[in-house]
C-alpha positions as CSV (number, residue, x, y, z in Angstrom):
1,X,0.0,0.0,0.0
2,X,1.0,3.6,-0.3
3,X,2.6,5.2,2.8
4,X,0.1,5.6,5.6
5,X,0.4,9.4,5.7
6,X,0.9,11.4,2.6
7,X,-0.5,14.6,4.1
8,X,-2.8,16.0,6.6
9,X,-5.0,13.5,8.5
10,X,-8.3,14.1,10.3
11,X,-7.9,14.0,14.1
12,X,-11.6,14.0,14.9
13,X,-14.5,12.1,13.2
14,X,-16.9,14.2,11.1
15,X,-20.2,13.2,9.7
16,X,-22.1,14.8,6.8
17,X,-25.5,13.9,5.2
18,X,-26.1,15.0,1.6
19,X,-23.3,17.5,1.8
20,X,-24.2,19.2,5.1
21,X,-23.2,18.5,8.7
22,X,-25.4,15.7,9.8
23,X,-28.2,16.6,12.3
24,X,-29.1,14.5,15.3
25,X,-32.3,13.5,13.5
26,X,-30.4,12.3,10.5
27,X,-28.0,10.3,12.6
28,X,-31.0,8.7,14.4
29,X,-32.6,7.9,11.0
30,X,-29.4,6.1,9.9
31,X,-29.2,4.3,13.2
32,X,-32.8,3.1,12.9
33,X,-32.5,2.2,9.3
34,X,-31.4,-1.5,8.9
35,X,-32.5,-1.3,5.3
36,X,-29.4,0.4,3.8
37,X,-25.9,-0.3,2.5
38,X,-22.5,1.2,2.5
39,X,-18.9,1.1,1.2
40,X,-15.7,1.8,3.1
41,X,-12.4,3.1,1.8
42,X,-9.0,4.3,2.8
43,X,-8.1,7.7,1.4
44,X,-4.5,8.8,0.9
45,X,-3.6,12.1,-0.6
46,X,-7.4,12.6,-1.4
47,X,-7.3,9.5,-3.6
48,X,-8.4,5.9,-3.0
49,X,-8.1,2.5,-4.6
50,X,-10.8,1.2,-6.9
51,X,-13.2,4.2,-6.9
52,X,-15.1,2.8,-9.9
53,X,-15.7,-0.4,-8.0
54,X,-17.0,1.5,-5.0
55,X,-19.3,3.6,-7.2
56,X,-20.6,0.5,-9.1
57,X,-21.3,-1.2,-5.8
58,X,-23.3,1.7,-4.4
59,X,-25.2,2.1,-7.7
60,X,-26.2,-1.6,-7.9
61,X,-27.2,-1.9,-4.3
62,X,-29.2,1.4,-4.4
63,X,-31.2,0.1,-7.4
64,X,-31.8,-3.3,-5.8
65,X,-32.9,-1.9,-2.4
66,X,-34.5,1.4,-3.3
67,X,-35.4,1.0,-7.0
68,X,-33.6,4.2,-8.0
69,X,-30.1,5.1,-9.2
70,X,-27.3,6.8,-7.4
71,X,-25.1,9.2,-9.4
72,X,-21.5,8.5,-8.9
73,X,-20.5,12.1,-9.2
74,X,-22.9,13.0,-6.4
75,X,-21.1,10.4,-4.2
76,X,-17.7,11.8,-5.1
77,X,-18.8,15.3,-4.5
78,X,-20.1,14.4,-1.0
79,X,-16.8,12.7,-0.1
80,X,-14.8,15.6,-1.3
81,X,-17.0,18.0,0.7
82,X,-16.6,15.9,3.8
83,X,-12.8,15.8,3.4
84,X,-12.9,19.6,2.9
85,X,-9.6,21.3,2.3
86,X,-7.9,20.2,5.4
87,X,-7.9,16.4,5.2
88,X,-5.8,14.3,2.7
89,X,-5.6,11.0,4.6
90,X,-8.6,9.3,6.2
91,X,-10.9,6.4,6.6
92,X,-14.1,7.1,4.8
93,X,-17.5,5.3,5.0
94,X,-20.4,6.1,2.7
95,X,-23.8,5.0,3.9
96,X,-26.9,5.0,1.6
97,X,-30.3,4.9,3.3
98,X,-33.8,6.3,2.9
99,X,-35.2,8.1,6.0
100,X,-39.0,7.5,6.0
101,X,-40.6,8.2,2.6
102,X,-37.9,10.7,1.7
103,X,-35.4,10.4,-1.2
104,X,-32.3,8.3,-0.8
105,X,-29.7,10.1,1.4
106,X,-25.9,9.7,1.4
107,X,-24.1,9.9,4.7
108,X,-20.3,10.3,4.6
109,X,-18.2,9.6,7.7
110,X,-14.6,10.7,7.9
111,X,-12.3,9.2,10.6
112,X,-8.5,9.0,11.1
113,X,-6.8,6.7,8.6
114,X,-6.4,3.0,9.5
115,X,-3.1,1.1,9.2
116,X,-2.5,-1.8,6.8
117,X,-2.3,-5.1,8.6
118,X,1.3,-6.4,8.8
119,X,1.1,-9.6,10.8
120,X,-0.2,-12.9,9.3
121,X,-3.8,-13.6,10.4
122,X,-5.4,-16.5,12.2
123,X,-9.0,-17.4,11.2
124,X,-11.7,-19.4,13.1
125,X,-14.3,-21.1,10.9
126,X,-18.0,-20.5,11.8
127,X,-21.1,-21.9,10.1
128,X,-22.8,-18.7,9.0
129,X,-23.6,-16.9,5.8
130,X,-24.6,-13.3,5.6
131,X,-28.1,-12.7,4.2
132,X,-28.0,-11.2,0.7
133,X,-24.3,-11.6,0.9
134,X,-23.7,-9.8,-2.4
135,X,-24.8,-6.5,-0.7
136,X,-22.6,-4.7,1.8
137,X,-25.6,-4.0,4.0
138,X,-25.8,-2.1,7.2
139,X,-27.3,-4.7,9.4
140,X,-24.3,-6.8,10.3
141,X,-25.0,-8.3,13.8
142,X,-24.0,-11.8,12.8
143,X,-20.7,-10.5,11.4
144,X,-19.8,-8.6,14.6
145,X,-21.0,-11.4,16.9
146,X,-19.0,-14.1,15.3
147,X,-15.9,-11.9,14.8
148,X,-16.1,-11.1,18.5
149,X,-16.3,-14.8,19.4
150,X,-13.3,-15.6,17.2
151,X,-11.2,-12.8,18.8
152,X,-12.2,-14.0,22.3
153,X,-10.9,-17.4,21.3
154,X,-7.5,-15.9,20.3
155,X,-8.1,-15.6,16.5
156,X,-7.9,-12.4,14.4
157,X,-11.0,-13.0,12.3
158,X,-14.0,-15.3,11.7
159,X,-14.2,-17.3,8.4
160,X,-17.7,-18.2,7.4
161,X,-18.8,-21.4,5.7
162,X,-22.3,-22.6,4.6
163,X,-24.4,-25.7,5.5
164,X,-22.7,-27.5,2.5
165,X,-19.3,-26.9,4.0
166,X,-18.2,-24.4,1.4
167,X,-16.0,-21.5,2.6
168,X,-17.5,-18.1,1.7
169,X,-15.8,-15.0,3.3
170,X,-14.6,-13.5,6.5
171,X,-16.6,-11.2,8.7
172,X,-15.0,-8.2,7.1
173,X,-12.6,-9.8,4.6
174,X,-12.4,-11.8,1.4
175,X,-10.1,-14.8,1.4
176,X,-8.0,-16.1,-1.4
177,X,-6.0,-19.3,-1.7
178,X,-2.7,-20.0,-3.5
179,X,-2.8,-23.1,-5.7
180,X,0.4,-23.5,-7.6
181,X,0.7,-20.6,-10.0
182,X,-2.9,-19.5,-9.6
183,X,-5.2,-17.9,-7.0
184,X,-8.5,-19.5,-6.1
185,X,-11.4,-17.5,-4.6
186,X,-14.1,-19.5,-2.9
187,X,-17.2,-20.0,-4.9
188,X,-20.0,-19.3,-2.4
189,X,-22.4,-16.5,-1.4
190,X,-20.1,-13.5,-0.5
191,X,-19.4,-9.9,-1.1
192,X,-17.1,-9.1,-3.9
193,X,-14.9,-6.7,-2.0
194,X,-13.3,-3.7,-3.6
195,X,-9.8,-4.7,-2.6
196,X,-10.5,-8.2,-4.0
197,X,-11.6,-6.7,-7.3
198,X,-8.5,-4.4,-7.4
199,X,-6.3,-7.4,-6.9
200,X,-8.1,-9.4,-9.6
201,X,-7.6,-6.5,-12.0
202,X,-3.9,-6.3,-11.2
203,X,-3.5,-10.1,-11.5
204,X,-5.0,-9.9,-15.0
205,X,-2.7,-7.1,-15.9
206,X,0.3,-9.2,-14.7
207,X,-1.0,-12.2,-16.6
208,X,-1.5,-14.3,-13.4
209,X,-4.3,-16.8,-13.3
210,X,-7.2,-16.6,-10.9
211,X,-10.5,-18.5,-10.7
212,X,-13.5,-19.2,-8.5
213,X,-14.1,-22.8,-7.3
214,X,-15.8,-24.4,-4.3
215,X,-13.4,-24.6,-1.3
216,X,-14.3,-26.6,1.8
217,X,-12.5,-26.7,5.1
218,X,-11.1,-30.1,4.4
219,X,-9.5,-28.7,1.3
220,X,-7.5,-26.0,3.1
221,X,-4.5,-28.0,3.9
222,X,-3.9,-28.9,0.3
223,X,-3.4,-25.2,-0.7
224,X,0.1,-23.6,-0.8
225,X,-1.1,-20.6,1.2
226,X,-3.9,-18.1,1.8
227,X,-4.5,-14.4,2.3
228,X,-7.3,-12.0,3.2
229,X,-8.1,-8.6,1.7
230,X,-10.3,-5.7,2.7
231,X,-10.3,-1.9,2.5
232,X,-7.3,-1.8,4.8
233,X,-5.2,-3.9,2.5
234,X,-3.7,-7.4,2.2
235,X,-2.5,-9.9,4.9
236,X,-1.3,-13.4,4.7
237,X,-3.1,-16.2,6.6
238,X,-1.0,-18.3,9.0
239,X,-3.7,-20.5,10.5
240,X,-7.3,-21.6,9.8
241,X,-8.6,-23.3,12.9
242,X,-5.7,-25.7,13.7
243,X,-4.5,-25.9,10.2
244,X,-1.2,-24.0,9.8
245,X,-0.4,-22.5,6.4
246,X,2.9,-21.2,5.0
247,X,3.0,-17.4,4.9
248,X,6.2,-16.9,2.8
249,X,4.7,-18.0,-0.5
250,X,6.0,-16.5,-3.8
251,X,2.6,-15.9,-5.3
252,X,1.3,-14.3,-2.1
253,X,4.3,-12.0,-2.1
254,X,3.5,-11.1,-5.7
255,X,-0.2,-10.4,-4.9
256,X,0.8,-8.2,-2.0
257,X,3.2,-6.3,-4.2
258,X,0.5,-5.9,-6.9
259,X,-1.9,-4.4,-4.3
260,X,0.8,-2.1,-3.0
261,X,1.6,-0.9,-6.5
262,X,-2.0,-0.5,-7.7
263,X,-2.8,3.1,-8.8
264,X,-4.9,5.3,-6.6
265,X,-7.9,7.1,-8.2
266,X,-8.9,10.7,-7.7
267,X,-12.1,11.1,-5.8
């Protein structure tokens, strides 16, 4: 990833709704609205990775949930306004919701930037699938609950699998597996994360193969390695349950380098 700080960072969170400082009523409306969706990104130098993927996600989910479109330039303008002129590096979250019978609103939260994970991760498997997993929806109790249990048990993250045993995704991550000279993404209900899409794009540019296929827990030990991605970046996986995986794998190193070198987009 690019250096954590390229410029001025926000020190206090700020929240805006439709380009104005959010009112208490608007914050309540968002809090009470489980029927919404969001995207999260790390901003460096007023740029971010995969802005087109973020905007496509927001547009598709808004059409599915609210039967209306969401103009990408409107979203970009709201993010730029929330960053104002004094913030270059930040964590940004864009929530889309509809308070009552009103039009769809866009809430932008700006917080201090988050660091890229550096240590290999340990994952605890849990039988759970997010409802409507292709949408990054706001109601994520199951994700938080099982992630908390995994962390209480000494793991970094939960890894979800379905009733058929197929691995799907982490609570806030996508997982990829290294198989020889290719990367395998689990074929199961999951969110196509923006960082995953950025990596897939960069793999194609580097002429490195990747594919989707069913992956079950009993298959894990046969892979050469694994990694997770999310808005904070890329991290190797050292352990899934009691299965230890090598972390110094050539293709994983290449994938990390591709993410680190991926171009940032203007917001």
